[in-house]
mmCIF file of the N, C-alpha and C atoms, coordinates in Angstrom:
data_MODEL
# 
_entry.id   MODEL 
# 
loop_
_atom_site.group_PDB 
_atom_site.id 
_atom_site.type_symbol 
_atom_site.label_atom_id 
_atom_site.label_alt_id 
_atom_site.label_comp_id 
_atom_site.label_asym_id 
_atom_site.label_entity_id 
_atom_site.label_seq_id 
_atom_site.pdbx_PDB_ins_code 
_atom_site.Cartn_x 
_atom_site.Cartn_y 
_atom_site.Cartn_z 
_atom_site.occupancy 
_atom_site.B_iso_or_equiv 
_atom_site.pdbx_formal_charge 
_atom_site.auth_seq_id 
_atom_site.auth_comp_id 
_atom_site.auth_asym_id 
_atom_site.auth_atom_id 
_atom_site.pdbx_PDB_model_num 
ATOM 1   N N  . UNK A 1 1  ? 1.372   5.850   -14.938 1.00 0.00 ? 1  UNK A N  1 
ATOM 2   C CA . UNK A 1 1  ? 0.198   5.994   -13.940 1.00 0.00 ? 1  UNK A CA 1 
ATOM 3   C C  . UNK A 1 1  ? 0.999   6.123   -12.586 1.00 0.00 ? 1  UNK A C  1 
ATOM 4   N N  . UNK A 1 2  ? 2.132   6.492   -12.681 1.00 0.00 ? 2  UNK A N  1 
ATOM 5   C CA . UNK A 1 2  ? 2.773   6.996   -11.151 1.00 0.00 ? 2  UNK A CA 1 
ATOM 6   C C  . UNK A 1 2  ? 2.094   7.899   -10.540 1.00 0.00 ? 2  UNK A C  1 
ATOM 7   N N  . UNK A 1 3  ? 1.680   9.249   -11.532 1.00 0.00 ? 3  UNK A N  1 
ATOM 8   C CA . UNK A 1 3  ? 1.080   10.109  -10.930 1.00 0.00 ? 3  UNK A CA 1 
ATOM 9   C C  . UNK A 1 3  ? -0.431  10.063  -10.094 1.00 0.00 ? 3  UNK A C  1 
ATOM 10  N N  . UNK A 1 4  ? -1.068  8.939   -10.956 1.00 0.00 ? 4  UNK A N  1 
ATOM 11  C CA . UNK A 1 4  ? -2.377  8.424   -10.315 1.00 0.00 ? 4  UNK A CA 1 
ATOM 12  C C  . UNK A 1 4  ? -2.214  7.677   -9.089  1.00 0.00 ? 4  UNK A C  1 
ATOM 13  N N  . UNK A 1 5  ? -1.072  6.971   -9.056  1.00 0.00 ? 5  UNK A N  1 
ATOM 14  C CA . UNK A 1 5  ? -0.714  6.285   -7.816  1.00 0.00 ? 5  UNK A CA 1 
ATOM 15  C C  . UNK A 1 5  ? -0.341  7.181   -6.713  1.00 0.00 ? 5  UNK A C  1 
ATOM 16  N N  . UNK A 1 6  ? 0.357   8.048   -6.973  1.00 0.00 ? 6  UNK A N  1 
ATOM 17  C CA . UNK A 1 6  ? 0.768   8.844   -5.815  1.00 0.00 ? 6  UNK A CA 1 
ATOM 18  C C  . UNK A 1 6  ? -0.313  9.860   -5.512  1.00 0.00 ? 6  UNK A C  1 
ATOM 19  N N  . UNK A 1 7  ? -1.229  9.947   -6.173  1.00 0.00 ? 7  UNK A N  1 
ATOM 20  C CA . UNK A 1 7  ? -2.466  10.919  -5.822  1.00 0.00 ? 7  UNK A CA 1 
ATOM 21  C C  . UNK A 1 7  ? -3.579  9.975   -5.243  1.00 0.00 ? 7  UNK A C  1 
ATOM 22  N N  . UNK A 1 8  ? -3.456  8.565   -5.136  1.00 0.00 ? 8  UNK A N  1 
ATOM 23  C CA . UNK A 1 8  ? -4.367  7.806   -4.660  1.00 0.00 ? 8  UNK A CA 1 
ATOM 24  C C  . UNK A 1 8  ? -5.032  8.093   -3.269  1.00 0.00 ? 8  UNK A C  1 
ATOM 25  N N  . UNK A 1 9  ? -6.070  8.201   -3.115  1.00 0.00 ? 9  UNK A N  1 
ATOM 26  C CA . UNK A 1 9  ? -7.051  8.560   -1.855  1.00 0.00 ? 9  UNK A CA 1 
ATOM 27  C C  . UNK A 1 9  ? -7.309  7.390   -1.063  1.00 0.00 ? 9  UNK A C  1 
ATOM 28  N N  . UNK A 1 10 ? -7.418  7.314   0.368   1.00 0.00 ? 10 UNK A N  1 
ATOM 29  C CA . UNK A 1 10 ? -8.095  6.475   1.165   1.00 0.00 ? 10 UNK A CA 1 
ATOM 30  C C  . UNK A 1 10 ? -8.256  7.412   2.428   1.00 0.00 ? 10 UNK A C  1 
ATOM 31  N N  . UNK A 1 11 ? -9.570  7.088   2.985   1.00 0.00 ? 11 UNK A N  1 
ATOM 32  C CA . UNK A 1 11 ? -9.856  7.747   4.006   1.00 0.00 ? 11 UNK A CA 1 
ATOM 33  C C  . UNK A 1 11 ? -8.967  7.477   5.263   1.00 0.00 ? 11 UNK A C  1 
ATOM 34  N N  . UNK A 1 12 ? -8.714  8.148   6.378   1.00 0.00 ? 12 UNK A N  1 
ATOM 35  C CA . UNK A 1 12 ? -8.040  7.937   7.599   1.00 0.00 ? 12 UNK A CA 1 
ATOM 36  C C  . UNK A 1 12 ? -8.374  6.553   8.149   1.00 0.00 ? 12 UNK A C  1 
ATOM 37  N N  . UNK A 1 13 ? -9.589  6.381   8.223   1.00 0.00 ? 13 UNK A N  1 
ATOM 38  C CA . UNK A 1 13 ? -10.092 4.904   8.720   1.00 0.00 ? 13 UNK A CA 1 
ATOM 39  C C  . UNK A 1 13 ? -9.434  3.788   7.838   1.00 0.00 ? 13 UNK A C  1 
ATOM 40  N N  . UNK A 1 14 ? -9.725  3.819   6.651   1.00 0.00 ? 14 UNK A N  1 
ATOM 41  C CA . UNK A 1 14 ? -9.082  2.983   5.793   1.00 0.00 ? 14 UNK A CA 1 
ATOM 42  C C  . UNK A 1 14 ? -7.652  2.747   5.786   1.00 0.00 ? 14 UNK A C  1 
ATOM 43  N N  . UNK A 1 15 ? -6.954  3.806   6.119   1.00 0.00 ? 15 UNK A N  1 
ATOM 44  C CA . UNK A 1 15 ? -5.439  3.776   6.289   1.00 0.00 ? 15 UNK A CA 1 
ATOM 45  C C  . UNK A 1 15 ? -5.042  3.141   7.678   1.00 0.00 ? 15 UNK A C  1 
ATOM 46  N N  . UNK A 1 16 ? -5.995  2.542   8.543   1.00 0.00 ? 16 UNK A N  1 
ATOM 47  C CA . UNK A 1 16 ? -5.661  1.824   9.693   1.00 0.00 ? 16 UNK A CA 1 
ATOM 48  C C  . UNK A 1 16 ? -5.333  0.440   9.108   1.00 0.00 ? 16 UNK A C  1 
ATOM 49  N N  . UNK A 1 17 ? -5.844  0.106   7.999   1.00 0.00 ? 17 UNK A N  1 
ATOM 50  C CA . UNK A 1 17 ? -6.078  -1.288  7.243   1.00 0.00 ? 17 UNK A CA 1 
ATOM 51  C C  . UNK A 1 17 ? -5.156  -1.594  6.211   1.00 0.00 ? 17 UNK A C  1 
ATOM 52  N N  . UNK A 1 18 ? -4.743  -0.673  5.669   1.00 0.00 ? 18 UNK A N  1 
ATOM 53  C CA . UNK A 1 18 ? -4.032  -0.495  4.289   1.00 0.00 ? 18 UNK A CA 1 
ATOM 54  C C  . UNK A 1 18 ? -3.113  0.789   4.122   1.00 0.00 ? 18 UNK A C  1 
ATOM 55  N N  . UNK A 1 19 ? -2.031  0.511   3.444   1.00 0.00 ? 19 UNK A N  1 
ATOM 56  C CA . UNK A 1 19 ? -1.218  1.599   3.449   1.00 0.00 ? 19 UNK A CA 1 
ATOM 57  C C  . UNK A 1 19 ? -1.453  2.721   2.187   1.00 0.00 ? 19 UNK A C  1 
ATOM 58  N N  . UNK A 1 20 ? -1.459  3.768   1.978   1.00 0.00 ? 20 UNK A N  1 
ATOM 59  C CA . UNK A 1 20 ? -1.224  4.267   0.710   1.00 0.00 ? 20 UNK A CA 1 
ATOM 60  C C  . UNK A 1 20 ? -0.235  3.990   0.143   1.00 0.00 ? 20 UNK A C  1 
ATOM 61  N N  . UNK A 1 21 ? -0.779  3.869   -1.318  1.00 0.00 ? 21 UNK A N  1 
ATOM 62  C CA . UNK A 1 21 ? 0.420   3.373   -2.465  1.00 0.00 ? 21 UNK A CA 1 
ATOM 63  C C  . UNK A 1 21 ? 1.515   4.350   -2.333  1.00 0.00 ? 21 UNK A C  1 
ATOM 64  N N  . UNK A 1 22 ? 1.437   5.556   -2.315  1.00 0.00 ? 22 UNK A N  1 
ATOM 65  C CA . UNK A 1 22 ? 2.711   6.316   -2.179  1.00 0.00 ? 22 UNK A CA 1 
ATOM 66  C C  . UNK A 1 22 ? 3.383   5.947   -1.065  1.00 0.00 ? 22 UNK A C  1 
ATOM 67  N N  . UNK A 1 23 ? 3.216   5.476   -0.213  1.00 0.00 ? 23 UNK A N  1 
ATOM 68  C CA . UNK A 1 23 ? 3.919   4.929   1.135   1.00 0.00 ? 23 UNK A CA 1 
ATOM 69  C C  . UNK A 1 23 ? 4.718   3.654   0.964   1.00 0.00 ? 23 UNK A C  1 
ATOM 70  N N  . UNK A 1 24 ? 4.328   2.814   -0.431  1.00 0.00 ? 24 UNK A N  1 
ATOM 71  C CA . UNK A 1 24 ? 4.899   1.699   -0.134  1.00 0.00 ? 24 UNK A CA 1 
ATOM 72  C C  . UNK A 1 24 ? 5.537   1.429   -1.601  1.00 0.00 ? 24 UNK A C  1 
ATOM 73  N N  . UNK A 1 25 ? 5.161   2.383   -2.557  1.00 0.00 ? 25 UNK A N  1 
ATOM 74  C CA . UNK A 1 25 ? 5.773   2.210   -3.844  1.00 0.00 ? 25 UNK A CA 1 
ATOM 75  C C  . UNK A 1 25 ? 7.022   1.964   -4.178  1.00 0.00 ? 25 UNK A C  1 
ATOM 76  N N  . UNK A 1 26 ? 7.824   2.981   -3.423  1.00 0.00 ? 26 UNK A N  1 
ATOM 77  C CA . UNK A 1 26 ? 9.359   2.931   -3.691  1.00 0.00 ? 26 UNK A CA 1 
ATOM 78  C C  . UNK A 1 26 ? 9.808   1.737   -3.157  1.00 0.00 ? 26 UNK A C  1 
ATOM 79  N N  . UNK A 1 27 ? 9.672   1.191   -2.254  1.00 0.00 ? 27 UNK A N  1 
ATOM 80  C CA . UNK A 1 27 ? 10.051  -0.055  -1.652  1.00 0.00 ? 27 UNK A CA 1 
ATOM 81  C C  . UNK A 1 27 ? 9.519   -1.396  -2.486  1.00 0.00 ? 27 UNK A C  1 
ATOM 82  N N  . UNK A 1 28 ? 8.359   -1.349  -3.145  1.00 0.00 ? 28 UNK A N  1 
ATOM 83  C CA . UNK A 1 28 ? 8.160   -2.346  -3.898  1.00 0.00 ? 28 UNK A CA 1 
ATOM 84  C C  . UNK A 1 28 ? 8.738   -2.232  -5.345  1.00 0.00 ? 28 UNK A C  1 
ATOM 85  N N  . UNK A 1 29 ? 8.917   -0.981  -5.761  1.00 0.00 ? 29 UNK A N  1 
ATOM 86  C CA . UNK A 1 29 ? 9.964   -0.854  -7.233  1.00 0.00 ? 29 UNK A CA 1 
ATOM 87  C C  . UNK A 1 29 ? 11.611  -1.224  -6.797  1.00 0.00 ? 29 UNK A C  1 
ATOM 88  N N  . UNK A 1 30 ? 11.918  -1.111  -5.394  1.00 0.00 ? 30 UNK A N  1 
ATOM 89  C CA . UNK A 1 30 ? 13.451  -1.385  -5.540  1.00 0.00 ? 30 UNK A CA 1 
ATOM 90  C C  . UNK A 1 30 ? 13.908  -2.584  -4.700  1.00 0.00 ? 30 UNK A C  1 
ATOM 91  N N  . UNK A 1 31 ? 12.606  -3.513  -4.477  1.00 0.00 ? 31 UNK A N  1 
ATOM 92  C CA . UNK A 1 31 ? 12.884  -4.842  -3.951  1.00 0.00 ? 31 UNK A CA 1 
ATOM 93  C C  . UNK A 1 31 ? 12.255  -5.905  -5.057  1.00 0.00 ? 31 UNK A C  1 
ATOM 94  N N  . UNK A 1 32 ? 13.450  -6.687  -5.298  1.00 0.00 ? 32 UNK A N  1 
ATOM 95  C CA . UNK A 1 32 ? 13.070  -7.815  -6.414  1.00 0.00 ? 32 UNK A CA 1 
ATOM 96  C C  . UNK A 1 32 ? 11.973  -8.766  -5.585  1.00 0.00 ? 32 UNK A C  1 
ATOM 97  N N  . UNK A 1 33 ? 11.695  -9.054  -4.626  1.00 0.00 ? 33 UNK A N  1 
ATOM 98  C CA . UNK A 1 33 ? 10.709  -9.884  -3.994  1.00 0.00 ? 33 UNK A CA 1 
ATOM 99  C C  . UNK A 1 33 ? 9.322   -8.841  -3.729  1.00 0.00 ? 33 UNK A C  1 
ATOM 100 N N  . UNK A 1 34 ? 9.204   -7.861  -4.446  1.00 0.00 ? 34 UNK A N  1 
ATOM 101 C CA . UNK A 1 34 ? 7.817   -6.999  -4.392  1.00 0.00 ? 34 UNK A CA 1 
ATOM 102 C C  . UNK A 1 34 ? 7.303   -6.892  -5.776  1.00 0.00 ? 34 UNK A C  1 
ATOM 103 N N  . UNK A 1 35 ? 6.064   -6.809  -6.084  1.00 0.00 ? 35 UNK A N  1 
ATOM 104 C CA . UNK A 1 35 ? 5.674   -6.165  -7.661  1.00 0.00 ? 35 UNK A CA 1 
ATOM 105 C C  . UNK A 1 35 ? 4.520   -5.330  -7.110  1.00 0.00 ? 35 UNK A C  1 
ATOM 106 N N  . UNK A 1 36 ? 4.509   -4.206  -7.377  1.00 0.00 ? 36 UNK A N  1 
ATOM 107 C CA . UNK A 1 36 ? 3.626   -3.065  -7.215  1.00 0.00 ? 36 UNK A CA 1 
ATOM 108 C C  . UNK A 1 36 ? 2.445   -3.387  -8.358  1.00 0.00 ? 36 UNK A C  1 
ATOM 109 N N  . UNK A 1 37 ? 1.276   -3.649  -8.259  1.00 0.00 ? 37 UNK A N  1 
ATOM 110 C CA . UNK A 1 37 ? 0.380   -3.697  -9.323  1.00 0.00 ? 37 UNK A CA 1 
ATOM 111 C C  . UNK A 1 37 ? -0.830  -2.552  -9.191  1.00 0.00 ? 37 UNK A C  1 
ATOM 112 N N  . UNK A 1 38 ? -1.525  -2.380  -10.219 1.00 0.00 ? 38 UNK A N  1 
ATOM 113 C CA . UNK A 1 38 ? -2.804  -1.340  -10.305 1.00 0.00 ? 38 UNK A CA 1 
ATOM 114 C C  . UNK A 1 38 ? -3.749  -2.292  -10.826 1.00 0.00 ? 38 UNK A C  1 
ATOM 115 N N  . UNK A 1 39 ? -5.089  -1.595  -10.705 1.00 0.00 ? 39 UNK A N  1 
ATOM 116 C CA . UNK A 1 39 ? -6.250  -2.037  -11.319 1.00 0.00 ? 39 UNK A CA 1 
ATOM 117 C C  . UNK A 1 39 ? -6.752  -0.767  -12.003 1.00 0.00 ? 39 UNK A C  1 
ATOM 118 N N  . UNK A 1 40 ? -6.932  -0.808  -13.554 1.00 0.00 ? 40 UNK A N  1 
ATOM 119 C CA . UNK A 1 40 ? -7.508  0.166   -13.985 1.00 0.00 ? 40 UNK A CA 1 
ATOM 120 C C  . UNK A 1 40 ? -8.820  0.024   -14.687 1.00 0.00 ? 40 UNK A C  1 
ATOM 121 N N  . UNK A 1 41 ? -9.698  1.043   -14.585 1.00 0.00 ? 41 UNK A N  1 
ATOM 122 C CA . UNK A 1 41 ? -11.150 0.603   -15.253 1.00 0.00 ? 41 UNK A CA 1 
ATOM 123 C C  . UNK A 1 41 ? -11.169 0.936   -16.836 1.00 0.00 ? 41 UNK A C  1 
ATOM 124 N N  . UNK A 1 42 ? -12.113 1.006   -17.359 1.00 0.00 ? 42 UNK A N  1 
ATOM 125 C CA . UNK A 1 42 ? -12.107 1.163   -18.432 1.00 0.00 ? 42 UNK A CA 1 
ATOM 126 C C  . UNK A 1 42 ? -12.051 2.615   -19.313 1.00 0.00 ? 42 UNK A C  1 
ATOM 127 N N  . UNK A 1 43 ? -11.980 3.420   -18.256 1.00 0.00 ? 43 UNK A N  1 
ATOM 128 C CA . UNK A 1 43 ? -11.619 4.904   -18.784 1.00 0.00 ? 43 UNK A CA 1 
ATOM 129 C C  . UNK A 1 43 ? -10.224 5.012   -18.643 1.00 0.00 ? 43 UNK A C  1 
ATOM 130 N N  . UNK A 1 44 ? -9.310  4.092   -17.996 1.00 0.00 ? 44 UNK A N  1 
ATOM 131 C CA . UNK A 1 44 ? -7.850  4.311   -17.761 1.00 0.00 ? 44 UNK A CA 1 
ATOM 132 C C  . UNK A 1 44 ? -7.530  4.903   -16.366 1.00 0.00 ? 44 UNK A C  1 
ATOM 133 N N  . UNK A 1 45 ? -8.542  4.931   -15.635 1.00 0.00 ? 45 UNK A N  1 
ATOM 134 C CA . UNK A 1 45 ? -8.443  5.501   -14.410 1.00 0.00 ? 45 UNK A CA 1 
ATOM 135 C C  . UNK A 1 45 ? -7.856  4.277   -13.443 1.00 0.00 ? 45 UNK A C  1 
ATOM 136 N N  . UNK A 1 46 ? -7.001  4.676   -12.477 1.00 0.00 ? 46 UNK A N  1 
ATOM 137 C CA . UNK A 1 46 ? -6.199  3.618   -11.355 1.00 0.00 ? 46 UNK A CA 1 
ATOM 138 C C  . UNK A 1 46 ? -7.524  3.755   -10.399 1.00 0.00 ? 46 UNK A C  1 
ATOM 139 N N  . UNK A 1 47 ? -7.891  2.690   -10.186 1.00 0.00 ? 47 UNK A N  1 
ATOM 140 C CA . UNK A 1 47 ? -8.712  2.549   -9.328  1.00 0.00 ? 47 UNK A CA 1 
ATOM 141 C C  . UNK A 1 47 ? -8.477  1.507   -8.110  1.00 0.00 ? 47 UNK A C  1 
ATOM 142 N N  . UNK A 1 48 ? -7.589  0.665   -8.377  1.00 0.00 ? 48 UNK A N  1 
ATOM 143 C CA . UNK A 1 48 ? -7.018  -0.102  -7.316  1.00 0.00 ? 48 UNK A CA 1 
ATOM 144 C C  . UNK A 1 48 ? -5.517  -0.309  -7.269  1.00 0.00 ? 48 UNK A C  1 
ATOM 145 N N  . UNK A 1 49 ? -4.914  -0.750  -6.206  1.00 0.00 ? 49 UNK A N  1 
ATOM 146 C CA . UNK A 1 49 ? -3.464  -0.929  -5.845  1.00 0.00 ? 49 UNK A CA 1 
ATOM 147 C C  . UNK A 1 49 ? -3.342  -1.908  -4.990  1.00 0.00 ? 49 UNK A C  1 
ATOM 148 N N  . UNK A 1 50 ? -2.228  -2.800  -5.301  1.00 0.00 ? 50 UNK A N  1 
ATOM 149 C CA . UNK A 1 50 ? -1.738  -3.805  -4.246  1.00 0.00 ? 50 UNK A CA 1 
ATOM 150 C C  . UNK A 1 50 ? -0.582  -4.131  -4.443  1.00 0.00 ? 50 UNK A C  1 
ATOM 151 N N  . UNK A 1 51 ? 0.571   -4.735  -3.757  1.00 0.00 ? 51 UNK A N  1 
ATOM 152 C CA . UNK A 1 51 ? 1.821   -5.407  -3.659  1.00 0.00 ? 51 UNK A CA 1 
ATOM 153 C C  . UNK A 1 51 ? 1.847   -6.636  -3.530  1.00 0.00 ? 51 UNK A C  1 
ATOM 154 N N  . UNK A 1 52 ? 2.185   -7.624  -4.649  1.00 0.00 ? 52 UNK A N  1 
ATOM 155 C CA . UNK A 1 52 ? 2.640   -9.159  -4.427  1.00 0.00 ? 52 UNK A CA 1 
ATOM 156 C C  . UNK A 1 52 ? 4.196   -9.047  -3.825  1.00 0.00 ? 52 UNK A C  1 
ATOM 157 N N  . UNK A 1 53 ? 4.166   -9.776  -2.273  1.00 0.00 ? 53 UNK A N  1 
ATOM 158 C CA . UNK A 1 53 ? 5.274   -9.859  -1.809  1.00 0.00 ? 53 UNK A CA 1 
ATOM 159 C C  . UNK A 1 53 ? 5.774   -11.296 -1.619  1.00 0.00 ? 53 UNK A C  1 
ATOM 160 N N  . UNK A 1 54 ? 6.808   -11.606 -2.348  1.00 0.00 ? 54 UNK A N  1 
ATOM 161 C CA . UNK A 1 54 ? 7.209   -12.926 -2.153  1.00 0.00 ? 54 UNK A CA 1 
ATOM 162 C C  . UNK A 1 54 ? 8.427   -12.931 -0.982  1.00 0.00 ? 54 UNK A C  1 
ATOM 163 N N  . UNK A 1 55 ? 8.339   -13.918 -0.231  1.00 0.00 ? 55 UNK A N  1 
ATOM 164 C CA . UNK A 1 55 ? 9.456   -14.533 0.750   1.00 0.00 ? 55 UNK A CA 1 
ATOM 165 C C  . UNK A 1 55 ? 9.442   -13.464 1.845   1.00 0.00 ? 55 UNK A C  1 
ATOM 166 N N  . UNK A 1 56 ? 8.038   -12.690 2.255   1.00 0.00 ? 56 UNK A N  1 
ATOM 167 C CA . UNK A 1 56 ? 8.083   -12.064 3.458   1.00 0.00 ? 56 UNK A CA 1 
ATOM 168 C C  . UNK A 1 56 ? 7.846   -12.662 4.709   1.00 0.00 ? 56 UNK A C  1 
ATOM 169 N N  . UNK A 1 57 ? 8.709   -12.332 5.580   1.00 0.00 ? 57 UNK A N  1 
ATOM 170 C CA . UNK A 1 57 ? 8.449   -13.379 7.103   1.00 0.00 ? 57 UNK A CA 1 
ATOM 171 C C  . UNK A 1 57 ? 7.844   -12.151 7.759   1.00 0.00 ? 57 UNK A C  1 
ATOM 172 N N  . UNK A 1 58 ? 6.625   -12.402 8.272   1.00 0.00 ? 58 UNK A N  1 
ATOM 173 C CA . UNK A 1 58 ? 5.785   -11.851 9.343   1.00 0.00 ? 58 UNK A CA 1 
ATOM 174 C C  . UNK A 1 58 ? 6.440   -12.175 10.494  1.00 0.00 ? 58 UNK A C  1 
ATOM 175 N N  . UNK A 1 59 ? 6.494   -11.158 11.350  1.00 0.00 ? 59 UNK A N  1 
ATOM 176 C CA . UNK A 1 59 ? 6.677   -11.533 12.783  1.00 0.00 ? 59 UNK A CA 1 
ATOM 177 C C  . UNK A 1 59 ? 6.163   -12.222 13.397  1.00 0.00 ? 59 UNK A C  1 
ATOM 178 N N  . UNK A 1 60 ? 6.509   -13.321 14.233  1.00 0.00 ? 60 UNK A N  1 
ATOM 179 C CA . UNK A 1 60 ? 5.672   -14.073 14.997  1.00 0.00 ? 60 UNK A CA 1 
ATOM 180 C C  . UNK A 1 60 ? 5.152   -15.319 14.025  1.00 0.00 ? 60 UNK A C  1 
ATOM 181 N N  . UNK A 1 61 ? 5.517   -15.291 12.920  1.00 0.00 ? 61 UNK A N  1 
ATOM 182 C CA . UNK A 1 61 ? 4.804   -16.459 11.929  1.00 0.00 ? 61 UNK A CA 1 
ATOM 183 C C  . UNK A 1 61 ? 6.044   -17.186 11.206  1.00 0.00 ? 61 UNK A C  1 
ATOM 184 N N  . UNK A 1 62 ? 5.960   -18.545 11.446  1.00 0.00 ? 62 UNK A N  1 
ATOM 185 C CA . UNK A 1 62 ? 7.118   -19.305 10.369  1.00 0.00 ? 62 UNK A CA 1 
ATOM 186 C C  . UNK A 1 62 ? 6.075   -19.411 9.133   1.00 0.00 ? 62 UNK A C  1 
ATOM 187 N N  . UNK A 1 63 ? 6.848   -18.541 8.257   1.00 0.00 ? 63 UNK A N  1 
ATOM 188 C CA . UNK A 1 63 ? 6.019   -18.616 6.938   1.00 0.00 ? 63 UNK A CA 1 
ATOM 189 C C  . UNK A 1 63 ? 7.064   -19.457 5.802   1.00 0.00 ? 63 UNK A C  1 
ATOM 190 N N  . UNK A 1 64 ? 6.328   -20.385 5.241   1.00 0.00 ? 64 UNK A N  1 
ATOM 191 C CA . UNK A 1 64 ? 6.980   -21.141 4.029   1.00 0.00 ? 64 UNK A CA 1 
ATOM 192 C C  . UNK A 1 64 ? 7.639   -20.299 2.799   1.00 0.00 ? 64 UNK A C  1 
ATOM 193 N N  . UNK A 1 65 ? 8.675   -20.756 2.365   1.00 0.00 ? 65 UNK A N  1 
ATOM 194 C CA . UNK A 1 65 ? 9.377   -19.921 1.378   1.00 0.00 ? 65 UNK A CA 1 
ATOM 195 C C  . UNK A 1 65 ? 8.635   -19.823 0.146   1.00 0.00 ? 65 UNK A C  1 
ATOM 196 N N  . UNK A 1 66 ? 7.671   -20.392 -0.174  1.00 0.00 ? 66 UNK A N  1 
ATOM 197 C CA . UNK A 1 66 ? 6.794   -20.402 -1.380  1.00 0.00 ? 66 UNK A CA 1 
ATOM 198 C C  . UNK A 1 66 ? 5.579   -19.955 -1.233  1.00 0.00 ? 66 UNK A C  1 
ATOM 199 N N  . UNK A 1 67 ? 5.419   -18.668 -0.460  1.00 0.00 ? 67 UNK A N  1 
ATOM 200 C CA . UNK A 1 67 ? 4.358   -18.038 -0.575  1.00 0.00 ? 67 UNK A CA 1 
ATOM 201 C C  . UNK A 1 67 ? 4.205   -16.609 -0.970  1.00 0.00 ? 67 UNK A C  1 
ATOM 202 N N  . UNK A 1 68 ? 3.203   -15.913 -1.453  1.00 0.00 ? 68 UNK A N  1 
ATOM 203 C CA . UNK A 1 68 ? 3.316   -14.747 -2.016  1.00 0.00 ? 68 UNK A CA 1 
ATOM 204 C C  . UNK A 1 68 ? 2.168   -13.891 -1.193  1.00 0.00 ? 68 UNK A C  1 
ATOM 205 N N  . UNK A 1 69 ? 2.508   -12.792 -0.525  1.00 0.00 ? 69 UNK A N  1 
ATOM 206 C CA . UNK A 1 69 ? 1.582   -12.027 0.256   1.00 0.00 ? 69 UNK A CA 1 
ATOM 207 C C  . UNK A 1 69 ? 1.042   -11.229 -0.620  1.00 0.00 ? 69 UNK A C  1 
ATOM 208 N N  . UNK A 1 70 ? -0.263  -10.651 -0.341  1.00 0.00 ? 70 UNK A N  1 
ATOM 209 C CA . UNK A 1 70 ? -0.898  -9.786  -1.101  1.00 0.00 ? 70 UNK A CA 1 
ATOM 210 C C  . UNK A 1 70 ? -0.872  -8.589  0.080   1.00 0.00 ? 70 UNK A C  1 
ATOM 211 N N  . UNK A 1 71 ? -0.394  -7.322  -0.593  1.00 0.00 ? 71 UNK A N  1 
ATOM 212 C CA . UNK A 1 71 ? -0.229  -6.356  0.736   1.00 0.00 ? 71 UNK A CA 1 
ATOM 213 C C  . UNK A 1 71 ? -0.703  -5.157  0.155   1.00 0.00 ? 71 UNK A C  1 
ATOM 214 N N  . UNK A 1 72 ? -1.354  -4.174  1.141   1.00 0.00 ? 72 UNK A N  1 
ATOM 215 C CA . UNK A 1 72 ? -1.434  -2.674  0.710   1.00 0.00 ? 72 UNK A CA 1 
ATOM 216 C C  . UNK A 1 72 ? -2.546  -2.760  -0.139  1.00 0.00 ? 72 UNK A C  1 
ATOM 217 N N  . UNK A 1 73 ? -3.400  -3.642  -0.306  1.00 0.00 ? 73 UNK A N  1 
ATOM 218 C CA . UNK A 1 73 ? -4.632  -3.940  -1.252  1.00 0.00 ? 73 UNK A CA 1 
ATOM 219 C C  . UNK A 1 73 ? -5.611  -2.829  -0.631  1.00 0.00 ? 73 UNK A C  1 
ATOM 220 N N  . UNK A 1 74 ? -5.850  -2.021  -1.759  1.00 0.00 ? 74 UNK A N  1 
ATOM 221 C CA . UNK A 1 74 ? -7.085  -1.060  -1.628  1.00 0.00 ? 74 UNK A CA 1 
ATOM 222 C C  . UNK A 1 74 ? -7.729  -0.662  -2.856  1.00 0.00 ? 74 UNK A C  1 
ATOM 223 N N  . UNK A 1 75 ? -8.777  0.256   -2.739  1.00 0.00 ? 75 UNK A N  1 
ATOM 224 C CA . UNK A 1 75 ? -9.340  0.599   -4.212  1.00 0.00 ? 75 UNK A CA 1 
ATOM 225 C C  . UNK A 1 75 ? -9.415  2.171   -3.536  1.00 0.00 ? 75 UNK A C  1 
ATOM 226 N N  . UNK A 1 76 ? -9.037  3.022   -4.648  1.00 0.00 ? 76 UNK A N  1 
ATOM 227 C CA . UNK A 1 76 ? -8.957  4.569   -4.551  1.00 0.00 ? 76 UNK A CA 1 
ATOM 228 C C  . UNK A 1 76 ? -10.539 4.920   -3.985  1.00 0.00 ? 76 UNK A C  1 
ATOM 229 N N  . UNK A 1 77 ? -10.464 5.797   -3.032  1.00 0.00 ? 77 UNK A N  1 
ATOM 230 C CA . UNK A 1 77 ? -11.651 6.145   -2.184  1.00 0.00 ? 77 UNK A CA 1 
ATOM 231 C C  . UNK A 1 77 ? -12.701 6.686   -3.178  1.00 0.00 ? 77 UNK A C  1 
ATOM 232 N N  . UNK A 1 78 ? -12.096 7.334   -4.351  1.00 0.00 ? 78 UNK A N  1 
ATOM 233 C CA . UNK A 1 78 ? -13.271 8.500   -5.380  1.00 0.00 ? 78 UNK A CA 1 
ATOM 234 C C  . UNK A 1 78 ? -13.708 7.456   -6.306  1.00 0.00 ? 78 UNK A C  1 
ATOM 235 N N  . UNK A 1 79 ? -13.366 6.060   -6.241  1.00 0.00 ? 79 UNK A N  1 
ATOM 236 C CA . UNK A 1 79 ? -13.898 5.098   -7.158  1.00 0.00 ? 79 UNK A CA 1 
ATOM 237 C C  . UNK A 1 79 ? -14.789 3.735   -6.336  1.00 0.00 ? 79 UNK A C  1 
ATOM 238 N N  . UNK A 1 80 ? -14.931 4.385   -4.864  1.00 0.00 ? 80 UNK A N  1 
ATOM 239 C CA . UNK A 1 80 ? -15.466 2.899   -4.133  1.00 0.00 ? 80 UNK A CA 1 
ATOM 240 C C  . UNK A 1 80 ? -16.861 3.008   -4.098  1.00 0.00 ? 80 UNK A C  1 
ATOM 241 N N  . UNK A 1 81 ? -17.587 2.017   -4.062  1.00 0.00 ? 81 UNK A N  1 
ATOM 242 C CA . UNK A 1 81 ? -19.140 2.175   -3.912  1.00 0.00 ? 81 UNK A CA 1 
ATOM 243 C C  . UNK A 1 81 ? -19.597 2.020   -5.558  1.00 0.00 ? 81 UNK A C  1 
ATOM 244 N N  . UNK A 1 82 ? -18.907 2.012   -6.449  1.00 0.00 ? 82 UNK A N  1 
ATOM 245 C CA . UNK A 1 82 ? -19.450 2.065   -8.034  1.00 0.00 ? 82 UNK A CA 1 
ATOM 246 C C  . UNK A 1 82 ? -19.405 0.551   -8.536  1.00 0.00 ? 82 UNK A C  1 
ATOM 247 N N  . UNK A 1 83 ? -19.348 -0.570  -7.401  1.00 0.00 ? 83 UNK A N  1 
ATOM 248 C CA . UNK A 1 83 ? -19.497 -1.810  -8.533  1.00 0.00 ? 83 UNK A CA 1 
ATOM 249 C C  . UNK A 1 83 ? -18.406 -2.341  -8.957  1.00 0.00 ? 83 UNK A C  1 
# 
């Protein structure tokens, strides 16, 4: 599904709130504390993407060690609004 993830689309407005998968995929694949995830519809299309990030310390926050962040959560723009 790598090509589908790399061709994932988000509007510029949506990119203010979430990173494109192609921007964060390599970090997720090369960091043992991150796991890249995709959501697939019944036709096998990649419709969603998110990264689970363990032990992430957000600047300005005292984060407990046993926390998993959901990051870069998005739905591919061409599949949005379809329920």
